[in-house]
N, CA, C, O and CB atoms as a CASP TS submission, in Angstrom:
PFRMAT TS
TARGET T0000
AUTHOR 0000-0000-0000
METHOD Language model
MODEL 1
PARENT N/A
ATOM      1  N   MET     1       0.842  -1.179   0.000  1.00  0.00           N
ATOM      2  CA  MET     1       0.000   0.000   0.000  1.00  0.00           C
ATOM      3  C   MET     1       0.883   1.237   0.000  1.00  0.00           C
ATOM      4  O   MET     1       1.937   1.288   0.634  1.00  0.00           O
ATOM      5  CB  MET     1      -0.955   0.001   1.213  1.00  0.00           C
ATOM      6  N   ILE     2       0.421   2.196  -0.715  1.00  0.00           N
ATOM      7  CA  ILE     2       1.066   3.503  -0.725  1.00  0.00           C
ATOM      8  C   ILE     2       0.155   4.439   0.055  1.00  0.00           C
ATOM      9  O   ILE     2      -1.017   4.597  -0.289  1.00  0.00           O
ATOM     10  CB  ILE     2       1.325   4.027  -2.199  1.00  0.00           C
ATOM     11  N   ARG     3       0.679   5.051   1.090  1.00  0.00           N
ATOM     12  CA  ARG     3      -0.118   5.931   1.936  1.00  0.00           C
ATOM     13  C   ARG     3       0.296   7.369   1.749  1.00  0.00           C
ATOM     14  O   ARG     3       1.481   7.688   1.649  1.00  0.00           O
ATOM     15  CB  ARG     3       0.010   5.537   3.396  1.00  0.00           C
ATOM     16  N   SER     4      -0.695   8.226   1.705  1.00  0.00           N
ATOM     17  CA  SER     4      -0.429   9.665   1.734  1.00  0.00           C
ATOM     18  C   SER     4      -1.355  10.246   2.788  1.00  0.00           C
ATOM     19  O   SER     4      -2.104   9.513   3.434  1.00  0.00           O
ATOM     20  CB  SER     4      -0.651  10.348   0.314  1.00  0.00           C
ATOM     21  N   ALA     5      -1.307  11.527   2.960  1.00  0.00           N
ATOM     22  CA  ALA     5      -2.142  12.164   3.974  1.00  0.00           C
ATOM     23  C   ALA     5      -3.624  12.024   3.646  1.00  0.00           C
ATOM     24  O   ALA     5      -4.456  12.100   4.550  1.00  0.00           O
ATOM     25  CB  ALA     5      -1.775  13.637   4.109  1.00  0.00           C
ATOM     26  N   ARG     6      -3.974  11.823   2.382  1.00  0.00           N
ATOM     27  CA  ARG     6      -5.381  11.813   1.978  1.00  0.00           C
ATOM     28  C   ARG     6      -5.866  10.507   1.378  1.00  0.00           C
ATOM     29  O   ARG     6      -7.069  10.356   1.166  1.00  0.00           O
ATOM     30  CB  ARG     6      -5.614  12.891   1.007  1.00  0.00           C
ATOM     31  N   ALA     7      -4.992   9.560   1.094  1.00  0.00           N
ATOM     32  CA  ALA     7      -5.454   8.372   0.380  1.00  0.00           C
ATOM     33  C   ALA     7      -4.546   7.180   0.607  1.00  0.00           C
ATOM     34  O   ALA     7      -3.410   7.312   1.063  1.00  0.00           O
ATOM     35  CB  ALA     7      -5.554   8.658  -1.099  1.00  0.00           C
ATOM     36  N   LEU     8      -5.079   6.016   0.278  1.00  0.00           N
ATOM     37  CA  LEU     8      -4.323   4.775   0.217  1.00  0.00           C
ATOM     38  C   LEU     8      -4.430   4.258  -1.203  1.00  0.00           C
ATOM     39  O   LEU     8      -5.478   4.391  -1.834  1.00  0.00           O
ATOM     40  CB  LEU     8      -4.845   3.720   1.255  1.00  0.00           C
ATOM     41  N   ALA     9      -3.380   3.681  -1.704  1.00  0.00           N
ATOM     42  CA  ALA     9      -3.415   3.116  -3.050  1.00  0.00           C
ATOM     43  C   ALA     9      -2.554   1.866  -3.077  1.00  0.00           C
ATOM     44  O   ALA     9      -1.572   1.753  -2.343  1.00  0.00           O
ATOM     45  CB  ALA     9      -2.929   4.148  -4.109  1.00  0.00           C
ATOM     46  N   LEU    10      -2.937   0.933  -3.931  1.00  0.00           N
ATOM     47  CA  LEU    10      -2.137  -0.265  -4.098  1.00  0.00           C
ATOM     48  C   LEU    10      -0.849   0.070  -4.844  1.00  0.00           C
ATOM     49  O   LEU    10      -0.810   0.968  -5.686  1.00  0.00           O
ATOM     50  CB  LEU    10      -2.932  -1.351  -4.843  1.00  0.00           C
ATOM     51  N   THR    11       0.183  -0.665  -4.518  1.00  0.00           N
ATOM     52  CA  THR    11       1.407  -0.562  -5.305  1.00  0.00           C
ATOM     53  C   THR    11       1.156  -1.262  -6.639  1.00  0.00           C
ATOM     54  O   THR    11       0.134  -1.928  -6.802  1.00  0.00           O
ATOM     55  CB  THR    11       2.640  -1.191  -4.547  1.00  0.00           C
ATOM     56  N   VAL    12       2.058  -1.122  -7.574  1.00  0.00           N
ATOM     57  CA  VAL    12       1.930  -1.810  -8.858  1.00  0.00           C
ATOM     58  C   VAL    12       1.886  -3.318  -8.637  1.00  0.00           C
ATOM     59  O   VAL    12       1.089  -4.018  -9.262  1.00  0.00           O
ATOM     60  CB  VAL    12       3.099  -1.435  -9.803  1.00  0.00           C
ATOM     61  N   THR    13       2.731  -3.810  -7.761  1.00  0.00           N
ATOM     62  CA  THR    13       2.744  -5.233  -7.453  1.00  0.00           C
ATOM     63  C   THR    13       1.429  -5.669  -6.810  1.00  0.00           C
ATOM     64  O   THR    13       0.890  -6.724  -7.145  1.00  0.00           O
ATOM     65  CB  THR    13       3.918  -5.566  -6.531  1.00  0.00           C
ATOM     66  N   GLY    14       0.918  -4.864  -5.896  1.00  0.00           N
ATOM     67  CA  GLY    14      -0.354  -5.180  -5.250  1.00  0.00           C
ATOM     68  C   GLY    14      -1.505  -5.181  -6.231  1.00  0.00           C
ATOM     69  O   GLY    14      -2.373  -6.051  -6.157  1.00  0.00           O
ATOM     70  N   ALA    15      -1.535  -4.233  -7.147  1.00  0.00           N
ATOM     71  CA  ALA    15      -2.592  -4.175  -8.165  1.00  0.00           C
ATOM     72  C   ALA    15      -2.514  -5.389  -9.083  1.00  0.00           C
ATOM     73  O   ALA    15      -3.544  -5.954  -9.451  1.00  0.00           O
ATOM     74  CB  ALA    15      -2.484  -2.874  -8.991  1.00  0.00           C
ATOM     75  N   ASP    16      -1.317  -5.789  -9.451  1.00  0.00           N
ATOM     76  CA  ASP    16      -1.137  -6.975 -10.289  1.00  0.00           C
ATOM     77  C   ASP    16      -1.621  -8.225  -9.558  1.00  0.00           C
ATOM     78  O   ASP    16      -2.310  -9.064 -10.136  1.00  0.00           O
ATOM     79  CB  ASP    16       0.343  -7.131 -10.694  1.00  0.00           C
ATOM     80  N   TYR    17      -1.256  -8.338  -8.293  1.00  0.00           N
ATOM     81  CA  TYR    17      -1.680  -9.484  -7.486  1.00  0.00           C
ATOM     82  C   TYR    17      -3.206  -9.541  -7.398  1.00  0.00           C
ATOM     83  O   TYR    17      -3.802 -10.601  -7.590  1.00  0.00           O
ATOM     84  CB  TYR    17      -1.063  -9.407  -6.070  1.00  0.00           C
ATOM     85  N   LEU    18      -3.831  -8.412  -7.110  1.00  0.00           N
ATOM     86  CA  LEU    18      -5.281  -8.355  -7.007  1.00  0.00           C
ATOM     87  C   LEU    18      -5.944  -8.746  -8.324  1.00  0.00           C
ATOM     88  O   LEU    18      -6.908  -9.511  -8.325  1.00  0.00           O
ATOM     89  CB  LEU    18      -5.726  -6.958  -6.588  1.00  0.00           C
ATOM     90  N   ALA    19      -5.446  -8.238  -9.429  1.00  0.00           N
ATOM     91  CA  ALA    19      -6.004  -8.573 -10.736  1.00  0.00           C
ATOM     92  C   ALA    19      -5.912 -10.070 -11.006  1.00  0.00           C
ATOM     93  O   ALA    19      -6.806 -10.640 -11.632  1.00  0.00           O
ATOM     94  CB  ALA    19      -5.284  -7.796 -11.839  1.00  0.00           C
ATOM     95  N   ARG    20      -4.853 -10.706 -10.548  1.00  0.00           N
ATOM     96  CA  ARG    20      -4.667 -12.141 -10.775  1.00  0.00           C
ATOM     97  C   ARG    20      -5.563 -12.998  -9.872  1.00  0.00           C
ATOM     98  O   ARG    20      -5.999 -14.073 -10.285  1.00  0.00           O
ATOM     99  CB  ARG    20      -3.208 -12.513 -10.551  1.00  0.00           C
ATOM    100  N   ILE    21      -5.843 -12.540  -8.647  1.00  0.00           N
ATOM    101  CA  ILE    21      -6.622 -13.384  -7.741  1.00  0.00           C
ATOM    102  C   ILE    21      -8.119 -13.121  -7.794  1.00  0.00           C
ATOM    103  O   ILE    21      -8.895 -13.950  -7.317  1.00  0.00           O
ATOM    104  CB  ILE    21      -6.142 -13.190  -6.343  1.00  0.00           C
ATOM    105  N   GLU    22      -8.552 -12.001  -8.354  1.00  0.00           N
ATOM    106  CA  GLU    22      -9.991 -11.714  -8.407  1.00  0.00           C
ATOM    107  C   GLU    22     -10.792 -12.812  -9.107  1.00  0.00           C
ATOM    108  O   GLU    22     -11.846 -13.191  -8.596  1.00  0.00           O
ATOM    109  CB  GLU    22     -10.224 -10.396  -9.112  1.00  0.00           C
ATOM    110  N   PRO    23     -10.349 -13.340 -10.247  1.00  0.00           N
ATOM    111  CA  PRO    23     -11.114 -14.432 -10.858  1.00  0.00           C
ATOM    112  C   PRO    23     -11.155 -15.685  -9.985  1.00  0.00           C
ATOM    113  O   PRO    23     -12.150 -16.409  -9.974  1.00  0.00           O
ATOM    114  CB  PRO    23     -10.525 -14.778 -12.208  1.00  0.00           C
ATOM    115  N   ILE    24     -10.090 -15.930  -9.270  1.00  0.00           N
ATOM    116  CA  ILE    24     -10.046 -17.094  -8.381  1.00  0.00           C
ATOM    117  C   ILE    24     -11.043 -16.910  -7.241  1.00  0.00           C
ATOM    118  O   ILE    24     -11.790 -17.833  -6.915  1.00  0.00           O
ATOM    119  CB  ILE    24      -8.613 -17.308  -7.820  1.00  0.00           C
ATOM    120  N   LEU    25     -11.058 -15.736  -6.643  1.00  0.00           N
ATOM    121  CA  LEU    25     -12.000 -15.459  -5.561  1.00  0.00           C
ATOM    122  C   LEU    25     -13.441 -15.534  -6.050  1.00  0.00           C
ATOM    123  O   LEU    25     -14.312 -16.044  -5.344  1.00  0.00           O
ATOM    124  CB  LEU    25     -11.725 -14.085  -4.956  1.00  0.00           C
ATOM    125  N   ALA    26     -13.695 -15.032  -7.247  1.00  0.00           N
ATOM    126  CA  ALA    26     -15.046 -15.103  -7.810  1.00  0.00           C
ATOM    127  C   ALA    26     -15.455 -16.558  -8.041  1.00  0.00           C
ATOM    128  O   ALA    26     -16.596 -16.931  -7.769  1.00  0.00           O
ATOM    129  CB  ALA    26     -15.124 -14.310  -9.131  1.00  0.00           C
ATOM    130  N   ALA    27     -14.543 -17.367  -8.535  1.00  0.00           N
ATOM    131  CA  ALA    27     -14.839 -18.784  -8.762  1.00  0.00           C
ATOM    132  C   ALA    27     -15.116 -19.505  -7.446  1.00  0.00           C
ATOM    133  O   ALA    27     -16.018 -20.340  -7.378  1.00  0.00           O
ATOM    134  CB  ALA    27     -13.676 -19.463  -9.497  1.00  0.00           C
ATOM    135  N   LEU    28     -14.361 -19.197  -6.417  1.00  0.00           N
ATOM    136  CA  LEU    28     -14.596 -19.804  -5.108  1.00  0.00           C
ATOM    137  C   LEU    28     -15.947 -19.404  -4.546  1.00  0.00           C
ATOM    138  O   LEU    28     -16.666 -20.235  -3.992  1.00  0.00           O
ATOM    139  CB  LEU    28     -13.494 -19.411  -4.135  1.00  0.00           C
ATOM    140  N   THR    29     -16.292 -18.138  -4.686  1.00  0.00           N
ATOM    141  CA  THR    29     -17.592 -17.660  -4.213  1.00  0.00           C
ATOM    142  C   THR    29     -18.721 -18.369  -4.942  1.00  0.00           C
ATOM    143  O   THR    29     -19.696 -18.796  -4.323  1.00  0.00           O
ATOM    144  CB  THR    29     -17.712 -16.141  -4.401  1.00  0.00           C
ATOM    145  N   GLU    30     -18.592 -18.493  -6.250  1.00  0.00           N
ATOM    146  CA  GLU    30     -19.623 -19.164  -7.040  1.00  0.00           C
ATOM    147  C   GLU    30     -19.728 -20.644  -6.684  1.00  0.00           C
ATOM    148  O   GLU    30     -20.833 -21.178  -6.591  1.00  0.00           O
ATOM    149  CB  GLU    30     -19.332 -19.007  -8.530  1.00  0.00           C
ATOM    150  N   ALA    31     -18.600 -21.307  -6.485  1.00  0.00           N
ATOM    151  CA  ALA    31     -18.621 -22.716  -6.099  1.00  0.00           C
ATOM    152  C   ALA    31     -19.293 -22.894  -4.744  1.00  0.00           C
ATOM    153  O   ALA    31     -20.077 -23.825  -4.557  1.00  0.00           O
ATOM    154  CB  ALA    31     -17.197 -23.284  -6.062  1.00  0.00           C
ATOM    155  N   ASP    32     -18.994 -22.015  -3.808  1.00  0.00           N
ATOM    156  CA  ASP    32     -19.618 -22.078  -2.489  1.00  0.00           C
ATOM    157  C   ASP    32     -21.115 -21.854  -2.599  1.00  0.00           C
ATOM    158  O   ASP    32     -21.902 -22.575  -1.986  1.00  0.00           O
ATOM    159  CB  ASP    32     -18.995 -21.044  -1.543  1.00  0.00           C
ATOM    160  N   ARG    33     -21.505 -20.867  -3.373  1.00  0.00           N
ATOM    161  CA  ARG    33     -22.927 -20.554  -3.551  1.00  0.00           C
ATOM    162  C   ARG    33     -23.661 -21.746  -4.178  1.00  0.00           C
ATOM    163  O   ARG    33     -24.760 -22.095  -3.749  1.00  0.00           O
ATOM    164  CB  ARG    33     -23.101 -19.288  -4.434  1.00  0.00           C
ATOM    165  N   ALA    34     -23.067 -22.352  -5.167  1.00  0.00           N
ATOM    166  CA  ALA    34     -23.720 -23.449  -5.881  1.00  0.00           C
ATOM    167  C   ALA    34     -23.852 -24.705  -5.039  1.00  0.00           C
ATOM    168  O   ALA    34     -24.815 -25.454  -5.202  1.00  0.00           O
ATOM    169  CB  ALA    34     -22.959 -23.769  -7.134  1.00  0.00           C
ATOM    170  N   THR    35     -22.914 -24.949  -4.151  1.00  0.00           N
ATOM    171  CA  THR    35     -22.922 -26.211  -3.414  1.00  0.00           C
ATOM    172  C   THR    35     -23.463 -26.135  -2.000  1.00  0.00           C
ATOM    173  O   THR    35     -24.005 -27.121  -1.501  1.00  0.00           O
ATOM    174  CB  THR    35     -21.561 -26.743  -3.361  1.00  0.00           C
ATOM    175  N   HIS    36     -23.334 -25.003  -1.346  1.00  0.00           N
ATOM    176  CA  HIS    36     -23.709 -24.937   0.067  1.00  0.00           C
ATOM    177  C   HIS    36     -24.946 -24.116   0.367  1.00  0.00           C
ATOM    178  O   HIS    36     -25.584 -24.311   1.402  1.00  0.00           O
ATOM    179  CB  HIS    36     -22.589 -24.390   0.839  1.00  0.00           C
ATOM    180  N   HIS    37     -25.284 -23.222  -0.502  1.00  0.00           N
ATOM    181  CA  HIS    37     -26.346 -22.277  -0.166  1.00  0.00           C
ATOM    182  C   HIS    37     -27.377 -22.159  -1.282  1.00  0.00           C
ATOM    183  O   HIS    37     -27.782 -21.054  -1.643  1.00  0.00           O
ATOM    184  CB  HIS    37     -25.754 -20.912   0.133  1.00  0.00           C
ATOM    185  N   ALA    38     -27.788 -23.266  -1.811  1.00  0.00           N
ATOM    186  CA  ALA    38     -28.758 -23.218  -2.905  1.00  0.00           C
ATOM    187  C   ALA    38     -30.001 -22.453  -2.461  1.00  0.00           C
ATOM    188  O   ALA    38     -30.657 -22.830  -1.490  1.00  0.00           O
ATOM    189  CB  ALA    38     -29.137 -24.646  -3.369  1.00  0.00           C
ATOM    190  N   GLY    39     -30.314 -21.388  -3.170  1.00  0.00           N
ATOM    191  CA  GLY    39     -31.490 -20.592  -2.867  1.00  0.00           C
ATOM    192  C   GLY    39     -31.316 -19.561  -1.773  1.00  0.00           C
ATOM    193  O   GLY    39     -32.232 -18.776  -1.530  1.00  0.00           O
ATOM    194  N   ALA    40     -30.184 -19.534  -1.107  1.00  0.00           N
ATOM    195  CA  ALA    40     -29.963 -18.575  -0.014  1.00  0.00           C
ATOM    196  C   ALA    40     -29.318 -17.311  -0.559  1.00  0.00           C
ATOM    197  O   ALA    40     -28.565 -17.353  -1.532  1.00  0.00           O
ATOM    198  CB  ALA    40     -29.076 -19.196   1.099  1.00  0.00           C
ATOM    199  N   GLU    41     -29.616 -16.207   0.068  1.00  0.00           N
ATOM    200  CA  GLU    41     -28.973 -14.949  -0.288  1.00  0.00           C
ATOM    201  C   GLU    41     -27.569 -14.940   0.292  1.00  0.00           C
ATOM    202  O   GLU    41     -27.373 -15.268   1.462  1.00  0.00           O
ATOM    203  CB  GLU    41     -29.794 -13.731   0.221  1.00  0.00           C
ATOM    204  N   LEU    42     -26.601 -14.567  -0.520  1.00  0.00           N
ATOM    205  CA  LEU    42     -25.217 -14.499  -0.078  1.00  0.00           C
ATOM    206  C   LEU    42     -24.643 -13.140  -0.425  1.00  0.00           C
ATOM    207  O   LEU    42     -25.088 -12.480  -1.365  1.00  0.00           O
ATOM    208  CB  LEU    42     -24.377 -15.623  -0.713  1.00  0.00           C
ATOM    209  N   GLY    43     -23.669 -12.740   0.331  1.00  0.00           N
ATOM    210  CA  GLY    43     -22.973 -11.504   0.044  1.00  0.00           C
ATOM    211  C   GLY    43     -22.073 -11.143   1.197  1.00  0.00           C
ATOM    212  O   GLY    43     -22.022 -11.839   2.211  1.00  0.00           O
ATOM    213  N   ILE    44     -21.386 -10.080   1.036  1.00  0.00           N
ATOM    214  CA  ILE    44     -20.497  -9.585   2.082  1.00  0.00           C
ATOM    215  C   ILE    44     -21.200  -8.433   2.784  1.00  0.00           C
ATOM    216  O   ILE    44     -21.665  -7.485   2.151  1.00  0.00           O
ATOM    217  CB  ILE    44     -19.111  -9.135   1.498  1.00  0.00           C
ATOM    218  N   LEU    45     -21.265  -8.537   4.084  1.00  0.00           N
ATOM    219  CA  LEU    45     -21.844  -7.476   4.890  1.00  0.00           C
ATOM    220  C   LEU    45     -20.697  -6.705   5.525  1.00  0.00           C
ATOM    221  O   LEU    45     -19.933  -7.253   6.319  1.00  0.00           O
ATOM    222  CB  LEU    45     -22.823  -8.043   5.974  1.00  0.00           C
ATOM    223  N   GLY    46     -20.585  -5.461   5.178  1.00  0.00           N
ATOM    224  CA  GLY    46     -19.548  -4.612   5.753  1.00  0.00           C
ATOM    225  C   GLY    46     -20.176  -3.583   6.671  1.00  0.00           C
ATOM    226  O   GLY    46     -21.145  -2.919   6.304  1.00  0.00           O
ATOM    227  N   ILE    47     -19.622  -3.452   7.862  1.00  0.00           N
ATOM    228  CA  ILE    47     -20.121  -2.453   8.797  1.00  0.00           C
ATOM    229  C   ILE    47     -18.927  -1.735   9.421  1.00  0.00           C
ATOM    230  O   ILE    47     -17.840  -2.300   9.544  1.00  0.00           O
ATOM    231  CB  ILE    47     -21.022  -3.105   9.894  1.00  0.00           C
ATOM    232  N   ALA    48     -19.146  -0.502   9.807  1.00  0.00           N
ATOM    233  CA  ALA    48     -18.112   0.262  10.490  1.00  0.00           C
ATOM    234  C   ALA    48     -18.630   0.601  11.880  1.00  0.00           C
ATOM    235  O   ALA    48     -19.716   1.162  12.029  1.00  0.00           O
ATOM    236  CB  ALA    48     -17.728   1.557   9.691  1.00  0.00           C
ATOM    237  N   LEU    49     -17.852   0.259  12.888  1.00  0.00           N
ATOM    238  CA  LEU    49     -18.241   0.550  14.256  1.00  0.00           C
ATOM    239  C   LEU    49     -17.015   0.495  15.147  1.00  0.00           C
ATOM    240  O   LEU    49     -15.962  -0.004  14.749  1.00  0.00           O
ATOM    241  CB  LEU    49     -19.319  -0.434  14.748  1.00  0.00           C
ATOM    242  N   SER    50     -17.160   1.002  16.330  1.00  0.00           N
ATOM    243  CA  SER    50     -16.022   1.015  17.246  1.00  0.00           C
ATOM    244  C   SER    50     -15.755  -0.396  17.749  1.00  0.00           C
ATOM    245  O   SER    50     -16.660  -1.228  17.817  1.00  0.00           O
ATOM    246  CB  SER    50     -16.277   1.976  18.433  1.00  0.00           C
ATOM    247  N   SER    51     -14.508  -0.652  18.097  1.00  0.00           N
ATOM    248  CA  SER    51     -14.156  -1.994  18.576  1.00  0.00           C
ATOM    249  C   SER    51     -14.852  -2.315  19.888  1.00  0.00           C
ATOM    250  O   SER    51     -15.219  -3.467  20.115  1.00  0.00           O
ATOM    251  CB  SER    51     -12.642  -2.120  18.748  1.00  0.00           C
ATOM    252  N   SER    52     -15.044  -1.333  20.756  1.00  0.00           N
ATOM    253  CA  SER    52     -15.716  -1.618  22.024  1.00  0.00           C
ATOM    254  C   SER    52     -17.175  -2.010  21.800  1.00  0.00           C
ATOM    255  O   SER    52     -17.677  -2.915  22.467  1.00  0.00           O
ATOM    256  CB  SER    52     -15.635  -0.401  22.955  1.00  0.00           C
ATOM    257  N   PHE    53     -17.862  -1.342  20.870  1.00  0.00           N
ATOM    258  CA  PHE    53     -19.245  -1.695  20.548  1.00  0.00           C
ATOM    259  C   PHE    53     -19.295  -3.076  19.895  1.00  0.00           C
ATOM    260  O   PHE    53     -20.179  -3.880  20.192  1.00  0.00           O
ATOM    261  CB  PHE    53     -19.878  -0.633  19.618  1.00  0.00           C
ATOM    262  N   ALA    54     -18.343  -3.341  19.005  1.00  0.00           N
ATOM    263  CA  ALA    54     -18.296  -4.654  18.350  1.00  0.00           C
ATOM    264  C   ALA    54     -18.127  -5.761  19.383  1.00  0.00           C
ATOM    265  O   ALA    54     -18.836  -6.766  19.341  1.00  0.00           O
ATOM    266  CB  ALA    54     -17.148  -4.707  17.321  1.00  0.00           C
ATOM    267  N   LEU    55     -17.199  -5.583  20.299  1.00  0.00           N
ATOM    268  CA  LEU    55     -16.953  -6.607  21.317  1.00  0.00           C
ATOM    269  C   LEU    55     -18.136  -6.791  22.254  1.00  0.00           C
ATOM    270  O   LEU    55     -18.462  -7.913  22.643  1.00  0.00           O
ATOM    271  CB  LEU    55     -15.722  -6.253  22.121  1.00  0.00           C
ATOM    272  N   ARG    56     -18.767  -5.703  22.609  1.00  0.00           N
ATOM    273  CA  ARG    56     -19.854  -5.756  23.588  1.00  0.00           C
ATOM    274  C   ARG    56     -21.190  -6.171  22.969  1.00  0.00           C
ATOM    275  O   ARG    56     -21.929  -6.950  23.571  1.00  0.00           O
ATOM    276  CB  ARG    56     -20.005  -4.407  24.256  1.00  0.00           C
ATOM    277  N   GLU    57     -21.508  -5.667  21.788  1.00  0.00           N
ATOM    278  CA  GLU    57     -22.850  -5.839  21.241  1.00  0.00           C
ATOM    279  C   GLU    57     -22.946  -6.736  20.011  1.00  0.00           C
ATOM    280  O   GLU    57     -23.894  -7.511  19.885  1.00  0.00           O
ATOM    281  CB  GLU    57     -23.398  -4.519  20.904  1.00  0.00           C
ATOM    282  N   VAL    58     -21.988  -6.641  19.114  1.00  0.00           N
ATOM    283  CA  VAL    58     -22.123  -7.332  17.832  1.00  0.00           C
ATOM    284  C   VAL    58     -21.592  -8.763  17.881  1.00  0.00           C
ATOM    285  O   VAL    58     -22.310  -9.698  17.527  1.00  0.00           O
ATOM    286  CB  VAL    58     -21.399  -6.558  16.751  1.00  0.00           C
ATOM    287  N   ILE    59     -20.365  -8.943  18.306  1.00  0.00           N
ATOM    288  CA  ILE    59     -19.751 -10.268  18.290  1.00  0.00           C
ATOM    289  C   ILE    59     -20.550 -11.300  19.087  1.00  0.00           C
ATOM    290  O   ILE    59     -20.686 -12.430  18.616  1.00  0.00           O
ATOM    291  CB  ILE    59     -18.345 -10.184  18.836  1.00  0.00           C
ATOM    292  N   PRO    60     -21.082 -10.977  20.260  1.00  0.00           N
ATOM    293  CA  PRO    60     -21.876 -11.985  20.965  1.00  0.00           C
ATOM    294  C   PRO    60     -23.128 -12.434  20.195  1.00  0.00           C
ATOM    295  O   PRO    60     -23.644 -13.524  20.444  1.00  0.00           O
ATOM    296  CB  PRO    60     -22.286 -11.443  22.309  1.00  0.00           C
ATOM    297  N   ARG    61     -23.611 -11.615  19.278  1.00  0.00           N
ATOM    298  CA  ARG    61     -24.819 -11.954  18.515  1.00  0.00           C
ATOM    299  C   ARG    61     -24.536 -12.643  17.188  1.00  0.00           C
ATOM    300  O   ARG    61     -25.469 -13.106  16.533  1.00  0.00           O
ATOM    301  CB  ARG    61     -25.614 -10.714  18.258  1.00  0.00           C
ATOM    302  N   LEU    62     -23.286 -12.723  16.778  1.00  0.00           N
ATOM    303  CA  LEU    62     -22.958 -13.309  15.493  1.00  0.00           C
ATOM    304  C   LEU    62     -23.371 -14.770  15.335  1.00  0.00           C
ATOM    305  O   LEU    62     -23.892 -15.123  14.276  1.00  0.00           O
ATOM    306  CB  LEU    62     -21.508 -13.191  15.269  1.00  0.00           C
ATOM    307  N   PRO    63     -23.171 -15.633  16.317  1.00  0.00           N
ATOM    308  CA  PRO    63     -23.585 -17.032  16.104  1.00  0.00           C
ATOM    309  C   PRO    63     -25.060 -17.176  15.753  1.00  0.00           C
ATOM    310  O   PRO    63     -25.414 -17.951  14.865  1.00  0.00           O
ATOM    311  CB  PRO    63     -23.292 -17.849  17.341  1.00  0.00           C
ATOM    312  N   LYS    64     -25.918 -16.438  16.439  1.00  0.00           N
ATOM    313  CA  LYS    64     -27.348 -16.510  16.136  1.00  0.00           C
ATOM    314  C   LYS    64     -27.618 -15.961  14.729  1.00  0.00           C
ATOM    315  O   LYS    64     -28.402 -16.540  13.977  1.00  0.00           O
ATOM    316  CB  LYS    64     -28.169 -15.723  17.195  1.00  0.00           C
ATOM    317  N   PHE    65     -26.975 -14.853  14.375  1.00  0.00           N
ATOM    318  CA  PHE    65     -27.148 -14.266  13.053  1.00  0.00           C
ATOM    319  C   PHE    65     -26.724 -15.253  11.961  1.00  0.00           C
ATOM    320  O   PHE    65     -27.416 -15.395  10.953  1.00  0.00           O
ATOM    321  CB  PHE    65     -26.342 -12.962  12.938  1.00  0.00           C
ATOM    322  N   LEU    66     -25.606 -15.926  12.156  1.00  0.00           N
ATOM    323  CA  LEU    66     -25.092 -16.851  11.144  1.00  0.00           C
ATOM    324  C   LEU    66     -25.952 -18.103  11.003  1.00  0.00           C
ATOM    325  O   LEU    66     -25.985 -18.715   9.935  1.00  0.00           O
ATOM    326  CB  LEU    66     -23.674 -17.249  11.484  1.00  0.00           C
ATOM    327  N   ARG    67     -26.653 -18.491  12.080  1.00  0.00           N
ATOM    328  CA  ARG    67     -27.557 -19.644  11.978  1.00  0.00           C
ATOM    329  C   ARG    67     -28.719 -19.280  11.104  1.00  0.00           C
ATOM    330  O   ARG    67     -29.606 -20.104  10.881  1.00  0.00           O
ATOM    331  CB  ARG    67     -28.052 -20.103  13.365  1.00  0.00           C
TER
END
């Protein structure tokens, strides 16, 4: 990663690596969807919150959410 005061950017090597693994990650996601979750909604859930709130409120509820 290249860091500046206002942004983060991948290095040339990092961008090349990402471009090479994206098809692999997509294939893995599709294989998982096809074999384990037929008919289920899948996706990545991203949330931003403080670590103290995550530890106290979110993480204890994850097992029930994942079921």
